[in-house]
LUMZAMI-770521 format. One record per residue (C-alpha): residue number from 1; residue in three letters; x negated, y negated, z negated. Coordinates in steps of 0.05 Angstrom, whole numbers, plus 5000, padded with zeros to 4 digits. Example, Ala and Ser with C-alpha at 12.3 -4.5 7.8 and 13.67 -1.06 7.14 Angstrom:
! residues 2
+-----+------+------+-------+------+
! seq ! type ! east ! north !   up !
+-----+------+------+-------+------+
!   1 !  ALA ! 4754 !  5090 ! 4844 !
!   2 !  SER ! 4727 !  5021 ! 4857 !
+-----+------+------+-------+------+
! end
This chain:
! residues 303
+-----+------+------+-------+------+
! seq ! type ! east ! north !   up !
+-----+------+------+-------+------+
!   1 !  MET ! 5000 !  4997 ! 5002 !
!   2 !  SER ! 4968 !  4936 ! 5021 !
!   3 !  ASP ! 4970 !  4869 ! 4984 !
!   4 !  ASN ! 5017 !  4844 ! 5035 !
!   5 !  THR ! 5070 !  4891 ! 5035 !
!   6 !  THR ! 5142 !  4861 ! 5024 !
!   7 !  ILE ! 5184 !  4913 ! 4987 !
!   8 !  GLY ! 5259 !  4908 ! 4993 !
!   9 !  PHE ! 5309 !  4942 ! 4945 !
!  10 !  VAL ! 5382 !  4954 ! 4954 !
!  11 !  GLY ! 5426 !  4975 ! 4903 !
!  12 !  LEU ! 5413 !  4950 ! 4826 !
!  13 !  GLY ! 5463 !  4998 ! 4790 !
!  14 !  VAL ! 5444 !  5034 ! 4725 !
!  15 !  MET ! 5378 !  5070 ! 4756 !
!  16 !  GLY ! 5365 !  5017 ! 4811 !
!  17 !  GLY ! 5363 !  4954 ! 4771 !
!  18 !  PRO ! 5309 !  4984 ! 4723 !
!  19 !  MET ! 5270 !  5012 ! 4786 !
!  20 !  CYS ! 5274 !  4948 ! 4821 !
!  21 !  CYS ! 5251 !  4908 ! 4759 !
!  22 !  ASN ! 5191 !  4951 ! 4749 !
!  23 !  MET ! 5170 !  4944 ! 4828 !
!  24 !  ALA ! 5181 !  4866 ! 4817 !
!  25 !  ARG ! 5131 !  4865 ! 4757 !
!  26 !  LYS ! 5084 !  4910 ! 4785 !
!  27 !  ALA ! 5077 !  4904 ! 4857 !
!  28 !  SER ! 5027 !  4861 ! 4891 !
!  29 !  GLY ! 5066 !  4833 ! 4946 !
!  30 !  ARG ! 5142 !  4805 ! 4942 !
!  31 !  VAL ! 5198 !  4849 ! 4922 !
!  32 !  LEU ! 5267 !  4825 ! 4961 !
!  33 !  ALA ! 5332 !  4853 ! 4929 !
!  34 !  PHE ! 5403 !  4859 ! 4952 !
!  35 !  ASP ! 5468 !  4878 ! 4911 !
!  36 !  LEU ! 5542 !  4861 ! 4909 !
!  37 !  SER ! 5533 !  4844 ! 4841 !
!  38 !  ASP ! 5507 !  4775 ! 4820 !
!  39 !  ASP ! 5495 !  4796 ! 4747 !
!  40 !  ALA ! 5450 !  4853 ! 4772 !
!  41 !  LEU ! 5411 !  4804 ! 4820 !
!  42 !  GLU ! 5401 !  4758 ! 4763 !
!  43 !  VAL ! 5369 !  4810 ! 4722 !
!  44 !  VAL ! 5317 !  4824 ! 4773 !
!  45 !  GLU ! 5308 !  4758 ! 4787 !
!  46 !  GLU ! 5279 !  4750 ! 4717 !
!  47 !  ALA ! 5236 !  4805 ! 4739 !
!  48 !  GLY ! 5203 !  4769 ! 4793 !
!  49 !  ALA ! 5241 !  4794 ! 4853 !
!  50 !  THR ! 5278 !  4753 ! 4902 !
!  51 !  ARG ! 5350 !  4756 ! 4916 !
!  52 !  VAL ! 5367 !  4759 ! 4995 !
!  53 !  PRO ! 5444 !  4753 ! 5019 !
!  54 !  SER ! 5452 !  4818 ! 5055 !
!  55 !  VAL ! 5422 !  4882 ! 5080 !
!  56 !  GLU ! 5406 !  4851 ! 5150 !
!  57 !  ALA ! 5365 !  4797 ! 5123 !
!  58 !  LEU ! 5327 !  4848 ! 5081 !
!  59 !  ALA ! 5309 !  4884 ! 5141 !
!  60 !  GLU ! 5288 !  4820 ! 5174 !
!  61 !  GLU ! 5234 !  4810 ! 5117 !
!  62 !  ALA ! 5215 !  4875 ! 5082 !
!  63 !  ASP ! 5171 !  4922 ! 5105 !
!  64 !  VAL ! 5189 !  4982 ! 5064 !
!  65 !  ILE ! 5265 !  4981 ! 5041 !
!  66 !  PHE ! 5283 !  5030 ! 4981 !
!  67 !  LEU ! 5357 !  5049 ! 4967 !
!  68 !  SER ! 5392 !  5069 ! 4903 !
!  69 !  LEU ! 5458 !  5073 ! 4918 !
!  70 !  PRO ! 5522 !  5120 ! 4892 !
!  71 !  GLY ! 5523 !  5172 ! 4948 !
!  72 !  GLY ! 5524 !  5195 ! 5020 !
!  73 !  PRO ! 5576 !  5143 ! 5048 !
!  74 !  GLN ! 5540 !  5082 ! 5017 !
!  75 !  VAL ! 5469 !  5104 ! 5044 !
!  76 !  GLU ! 5497 !  5123 ! 5112 !
!  77 !  ALA ! 5528 !  5052 ! 5115 !
!  78 !  VAL ! 5465 !  5015 ! 5090 !
!  79 !  VAL ! 5421 !  5056 ! 5138 !
!  80 !  GLY ! 5469 !  5040 ! 5199 !
!  81 !  ALA ! 5458 !  4964 ! 5177 !
!  82 !  ILE ! 5380 !  4964 ! 5179 !
!  83 !  ALA ! 5381 !  5005 ! 5240 !
!  84 !  ALA ! 5425 !  4951 ! 5276 !
!  85 !  ALA ! 5385 !  4896 ! 5250 !
!  86 !  GLY ! 5318 !  4912 ! 5275 !
!  87 !  GLY ! 5266 !  4860 ! 5244 !
!  88 !  ARG ! 5208 !  4879 ! 5201 !
!  89 !  CYS ! 5226 !  4940 ! 5167 !
!  90 !  ARG ! 5180 !  5003 ! 5185 !
!  91 !  ALA ! 5208 !  5052 ! 5134 !
!  92 !  VAL ! 5271 !  5067 ! 5090 !
!  93 !  VAL ! 5262 !  5105 ! 5031 !
!  94 !  ASP ! 5324 !  5136 ! 4993 !
!  95 !  LEU ! 5323 !  5142 ! 4915 !
!  96 !  SER ! 5393 !  5166 ! 4918 !
!  97 !  THR ! 5417 !  5235 ! 4911 !
!  98 !  THR ! 5454 !  5251 ! 4981 !
!  99 !  PRO ! 5474 !  5319 ! 5016 !
! 100 !  VAL ! 5408 !  5355 ! 5046 !
! 101 !  GLU ! 5447 !  5346 ! 5118 !
! 102 !  LEU ! 5459 !  5272 ! 5111 !
! 103 !  ALA ! 5387 !  5257 ! 5097 !
! 104 !  ARG ! 5365 !  5291 ! 5162 !
! 105 !  LYS ! 5417 !  5255 ! 5203 !
! 106 !  VAL ! 5401 !  5182 ! 5176 !
! 107 !  ALA ! 5327 !  5202 ! 5192 !
! 108 !  GLY ! 5347 !  5215 ! 5263 !
! 109 !  VAL ! 5387 !  5147 ! 5269 !
! 110 !  LEU ! 5327 !  5105 ! 5237 !
! 111 !  LYS ! 5278 !  5143 ! 5282 !
! 112 !  ALA ! 5316 !  5120 ! 5348 !
! 113 !  LYS ! 5298 !  5050 ! 5326 !
! 114 !  GLY ! 5223 !  5070 ! 5310 !
! 115 !  ILE ! 5236 !  5063 ! 5236 !
! 116 !  ASP ! 5209 !  5122 ! 5193 !
! 117 !  PHE ! 5252 !  5155 ! 5134 !
! 118 !  ALA ! 5241 !  5192 ! 5068 !
! 119 !  ASP ! 5288 !  5224 ! 5020 !
! 120 !  ALA ! 5259 !  5213 ! 4948 !
! 121 !  PRO ! 5313 !  5227 ! 4898 !
! 122 !  VAL ! 5296 !  5209 ! 4825 !
! 123 !  ALA ! 5303 !  5255 ! 4763 !
! 124 !  ARG ! 5304 !  5234 ! 4695 !
! 125 !  THR ! 5340 !  5190 ! 4644 !
! 126 !  ARG ! 5360 !  5117 ! 4652 !
! 127 !  GLU ! 5309 !  5106 ! 4597 !
! 128 !  ALA ! 5254 !  5137 ! 4642 !
! 129 !  ALA ! 5275 !  5085 ! 4702 !
! 130 !  GLN ! 5263 !  5029 ! 4652 !
! 131 !  LYS ! 5195 !  5054 ! 4627 !
! 132 !  GLY ! 5176 !  5071 ! 4697 !
! 133 !  THR ! 5165 !  5145 ! 4678 !
! 134 !  LEU ! 5216 !  5179 ! 4733 !
! 135 !  ALA ! 5201 !  5244 ! 4768 !
! 136 !  ILE ! 5211 !  5237 ! 4841 !
! 137 !  MET ! 5219 !  5291 ! 4895 !
! 138 !  VAL ! 5201 !  5274 ! 4965 !
! 139 !  GLY ! 5218 !  5299 ! 5034 !
! 140 !  ALA ! 5174 !  5258 ! 5088 !
! 141 !  SER ! 5119 !  5266 ! 5134 !
! 142 !  ALA ! 5051 !  5276 ! 5108 !
! 143 !  THR ! 5036 !  5208 ! 5137 !
! 144 !  LEU ! 5090 !  5170 ! 5110 !
! 145 !  PHE ! 5086 !  5202 ! 5040 !
! 146 !  ALA ! 5015 !  5180 ! 5037 !
! 147 !  GLU ! 5041 !  5104 ! 5045 !
! 148 !  ILE ! 5098 !  5107 ! 5000 !
! 149 !  GLU ! 5066 !  5148 ! 4944 !
! 150 !  PRO ! 5029 !  5084 ! 4912 !
! 151 !  MET ! 5098 !  5044 ! 4912 !
! 152 !  LEU ! 5130 !  5104 ! 4883 !
! 153 !  ALA ! 5080 !  5104 ! 4830 !
! 154 !  LEU ! 5111 !  5042 ! 4805 !
! 155 !  ILE ! 5169 !  5070 ! 4781 !
! 156 !  ALA ! 5152 !  5145 ! 4763 !
! 157 !  THR ! 5095 !  5190 ! 4728 !
! 158 !  ASP ! 5107 !  5246 ! 4769 !
! 159 !  ILE ! 5115 !  5251 ! 4845 !
! 160 !  THR ! 5119 !  5314 ! 4887 !
! 161 !  HIS ! 5117 !  5317 ! 4963 !
! 162 !  GLY ! 5165 !  5378 ! 4979 !
! 163 !  GLY ! 5157 !  5380 ! 5050 !
! 164 !  ASP ! 5192 !  5350 ! 5111 !
! 165 !  VAL ! 5258 !  5304 ! 5106 !
! 166 !  GLY ! 5309 !  5336 ! 5068 !
! 167 !  ALA ! 5260 !  5373 ! 5020 !
! 168 !  GLY ! 5263 !  5317 ! 4967 !
! 169 !  GLN ! 5347 !  5322 ! 4965 !
! 170 !  VAL ! 5341 !  5402 ! 4959 !
! 171 !  LEU ! 5294 !  5396 ! 4902 !
! 172 !  LYS ! 5333 !  5345 ! 4866 !
! 173 !  LEU ! 5403 !  5383 ! 4875 !
! 174 !  VAL ! 5365 !  5445 ! 4852 !
! 175 !  ASN ! 5348 !  5399 ! 4786 !
! 176 !  ASN ! 5412 !  5373 ! 4776 !
! 177 !  MET ! 5452 !  5440 ! 4779 !
! 178 !  LEU ! 5403 !  5467 ! 4725 !
! 179 !  VAL ! 5413 !  5406 ! 4683 !
! 180 !  PHE ! 5492 !  5411 ! 4689 !
! 181 !  ALA ! 5483 !  5487 ! 4673 !
! 182 !  ASN ! 5442 !  5478 ! 4613 !
! 183 !  THR ! 5482 !  5421 ! 4585 !
! 184 !  ALA ! 5546 !  5470 ! 4590 !
! 185 !  ALA ! 5509 !  5529 ! 4552 !
! 186 !  LEU ! 5480 !  5483 ! 4502 !
! 187 !  ALA ! 5544 !  5456 ! 4486 !
! 188 !  GLU ! 5573 !  5525 ! 4479 !
! 189 !  MET ! 5514 !  5544 ! 4431 !
! 190 !  MET ! 5522 !  5486 ! 4385 !
! 191 !  VAL ! 5595 !  5492 ! 4374 !
! 192 !  LEU ! 5586 !  5562 ! 4364 !
! 193 !  GLY ! 5529 !  5555 ! 4317 !
! 194 !  GLU ! 5566 !  5503 ! 4276 !
! 195 !  LYS ! 5625 !  5549 ! 4271 !
! 196 !  ALA ! 5578 !  5603 ! 4248 !
! 197 !  GLY ! 5553 !  5560 ! 4196 !
! 198 !  VAL ! 5496 !  5525 ! 4218 !
! 199 !  ALA ! 5491 !  5454 ! 4222 !
! 200 !  PRO ! 5475 !  5423 ! 4287 !
! 201 !  ASP ! 5412 !  5388 ! 4281 !
! 202 !  VAL ! 5382 !  5449 ! 4244 !
! 203 !  LEU ! 5402 !  5490 ! 4307 !
! 204 !  LEU ! 5367 !  5442 ! 4354 !
! 205 !  ASP ! 5309 !  5436 ! 4308 !
! 206 !  ALA ! 5305 !  5518 ! 4310 !
! 207 !  VAL ! 5314 !  5528 ! 4385 !
! 208 !  SER ! 5268 !  5467 ! 4400 !
! 209 !  LYS ! 5211 !  5513 ! 4370 !
! 210 !  GLY ! 5231 !  5576 ! 4410 !
! 211 !  SER ! 5232 !  5592 ! 4481 !
! 212 !  GLY ! 5305 !  5565 ! 4485 !
! 213 !  ASP ! 5276 !  5497 ! 4487 !
! 214 !  SER ! 5284 !  5453 ! 4545 !
! 215 !  PHE ! 5288 !  5379 ! 4567 !
! 216 !  VAL ! 5367 !  5373 ! 4556 !
! 217 !  LEU ! 5358 !  5397 ! 4494 !
! 218 !  ARG ! 5313 !  5345 ! 4470 !
! 219 !  ASN ! 5348 !  5289 ! 4512 !
! 220 !  HIS ! 5420 !  5306 ! 4518 !
! 221 !  GLY ! 5426 !  5350 ! 4465 !
! 222 !  ARG ! 5392 !  5303 ! 4407 !
! 223 !  LYS ! 5410 !  5239 ! 4436 !
! 224 !  ALA ! 5484 !  5247 ! 4456 !
! 225 !  MET ! 5516 !  5315 ! 4441 !
! 226 !  LEU ! 5488 !  5316 ! 4370 !
! 227 !  PRO ! 5519 !  5239 ! 4349 !
! 228 !  ARG ! 5569 !  5254 ! 4396 !
! 229 !  ASP ! 5549 !  5186 ! 4439 !
! 230 !  PHE ! 5579 !  5189 ! 4503 !
! 231 !  PRO ! 5578 !  5115 ! 4532 !
! 232 !  GLY ! 5607 !  5087 ! 4593 !
! 233 !  LYS ! 5569 !  5059 ! 4654 !
! 234 !  ALA ! 5520 !  5126 ! 4648 !
! 235 !  PHE ! 5522 !  5185 ! 4690 !
! 236 !  SER ! 5592 !  5215 ! 4680 !
! 237 !  PRO ! 5631 !  5280 ! 4697 !
! 238 !  GLU ! 5648 !  5241 ! 4765 !
! 239 !  TYR ! 5576 !  5238 ! 4786 !
! 240 !  ALA ! 5559 !  5308 ! 4760 !
! 241 !  LEU ! 5615 !  5332 ! 4805 !
! 242 !  LYS ! 5591 !  5293 ! 4863 !
! 243 !  ASP ! 5522 !  5326 ! 4859 !
! 244 !  ILE ! 5548 !  5390 ! 4854 !
! 245 !  SER ! 5590 !  5384 ! 4910 !
! 246 !  TYR ! 5529 !  5374 ! 4954 !
! 247 !  VAL ! 5499 !  5436 ! 4919 !
! 248 !  PHE ! 5561 !  5475 ! 4946 !
! 249 !  GLU ! 5552 !  5439 ! 5016 !
! 250 !  LEU ! 5483 !  5470 ! 5020 !
! 251 !  ALA ! 5500 !  5536 ! 4995 !
! 252 !  ASP ! 5555 !  5539 ! 5052 !
! 253 !  GLN ! 5506 !  5523 ! 5103 !
! 254 !  THR ! 5455 !  5574 ! 5077 !
! 255 !  GLY ! 5501 !  5629 ! 5060 !
! 256 !  VAL ! 5478 !  5637 ! 4990 !
! 257 !  PRO ! 5534 !  5655 ! 4940 !
! 258 !  LEU ! 5532 !  5615 ! 4870 !
! 259 !  PRO ! 5584 !  5647 ! 4819 !
! 260 !  ALA ! 5547 !  5624 ! 4755 !
! 261 !  ALA ! 5547 !  5547 ! 4792 !
! 262 !  ALA ! 5621 !  5554 ! 4806 !
! 263 !  ALA ! 5629 !  5571 ! 4730 !
! 264 !  VAL ! 5595 !  5512 ! 4711 !
! 265 !  ARG ! 5630 !  5464 ! 4757 !
! 266 !  SER ! 5694 !  5485 ! 4722 !
! 267 !  TYR ! 5667 !  5445 ! 4663 !
! 268 !  TYR ! 5663 !  5379 ! 4699 !
! 269 !  ASP ! 5723 !  5388 ! 4736 !
! 270 !  ALA ! 5760 !  5397 ! 4666 !
! 271 !  ALA ! 5723 !  5334 ! 4634 !
! 272 !  VAL ! 5756 !  5297 ! 4696 !
! 273 !  GLU ! 5825 !  5328 ! 4683 !
! 274 !  ASN ! 5827 !  5321 ! 4611 !
! 275 !  GLY ! 5808 !  5244 ! 4605 !
! 276 !  TYR ! 5733 !  5246 ! 4602 !
! 277 !  SER ! 5720 !  5203 ! 4666 !
! 278 !  GLY ! 5671 !  5153 ! 4659 !
! 279 !  ARG ! 5636 !  5174 ! 4597 !
! 280 !  TYR ! 5567 !  5205 ! 4600 !
! 281 !  PHE ! 5569 !  5275 ! 4628 !
! 282 !  PRO ! 5544 !  5320 ! 4566 !
! 283 !  VAL ! 5616 !  5299 ! 4533 !
! 284 !  VAL ! 5633 !  5368 ! 4562 !
! 285 !  ILE ! 5616 !  5391 ! 4485 !
! 286 !  GLU ! 5682 !  5358 ! 4466 !
! 287 !  LEU ! 5716 !  5406 ! 4514 !
! 288 !  VAL ! 5688 !  5467 ! 4475 !
! 289 !  GLU ! 5703 !  5438 ! 4408 !
! 290 !  ALA ! 5775 !  5428 ! 4435 !
! 291 !  GLY ! 5784 !  5498 ! 4465 !
! 292 !  VAL ! 5795 !  5475 ! 4531 !
! 293 !  MET ! 5745 !  5520 ! 4564 !
! 294 !  GLY ! 5770 !  5596 ! 4562 !
! 295 !  ARG ! 5728 !  5652 ! 4537 !
! 296 !  SER ! 5706 !  5671 ! 4609 !
! 297 !  GLY ! 5672 !  5602 ! 4616 !
! 298 !  THR ! 5723 !  5573 ! 4660 !
! 299 !  LYS ! 5782 !  5531 ! 4645 !
! 300 !  ASP ! 5833 !  5554 ! 4601 !
! 301 !  ARG ! 5900 !  5536 ! 4636 !
! 302 !  SER ! 5943 !  5567 ! 4585 !
! 303 !  SER ! 5930 !  5510 ! 4541 !
+-----+------+------+-------+------+
! end
């Protein structure tokens, strides 16, 4: 990354805002930002970014544009605007989570305009986004990866080049599905342990010292499930279901059956159906406590 590289950033939400702030503070060149929220733009301006009025204006001035958007439709729309605008942009890096096939589709749209593309979805928590300690999985050519890796290092401590375009999304979807599954399993075991006479904090302490330890236990378990703290404006069951739908889309395309993942999906379906929309997704522990989930691990539709 040269000192005069201008970085563009689109999407200043829960994860995108902190990522843009870190880039604005650490990058040697300019960081330009666009979002529909004035409040979000004011925050990144305080960190040193410069707002621009549109995606098209960003494409005119930025060398490399990073995206952090809610999902596939938004990514496709913004990429279309960048491709149509022309301008200075030579590469787009998508930090969002999207279907694998969409990543490859938008890469083709940009390639026709002479613009490179990388899918680089991020993992870990909002706290990690704020601290610049995210994990990022990248699908890109070796040449593009070498160019963008120093920029990704502004927001992440662990960066993996998974292969060509699409590989980043494959890795992210696998990661997220495992997190969702681990969260559901931990919810069941915490409730089971407490009803059997073991305090939840004692259970987490004990298991964290054994082979049952996990990132989910140490983060989602301790910070959300133990204190029953499930704030809004976090990664909600609806977002979990979006990512899970991408997992099953990929499974359909590859012909791989996912019965365990299907059971896990039922937790997040139940969360939405039972009024937990908008709350942090480890709230599924409250479904277990309420007896919403049947003994088979699926929704108990008799209740």
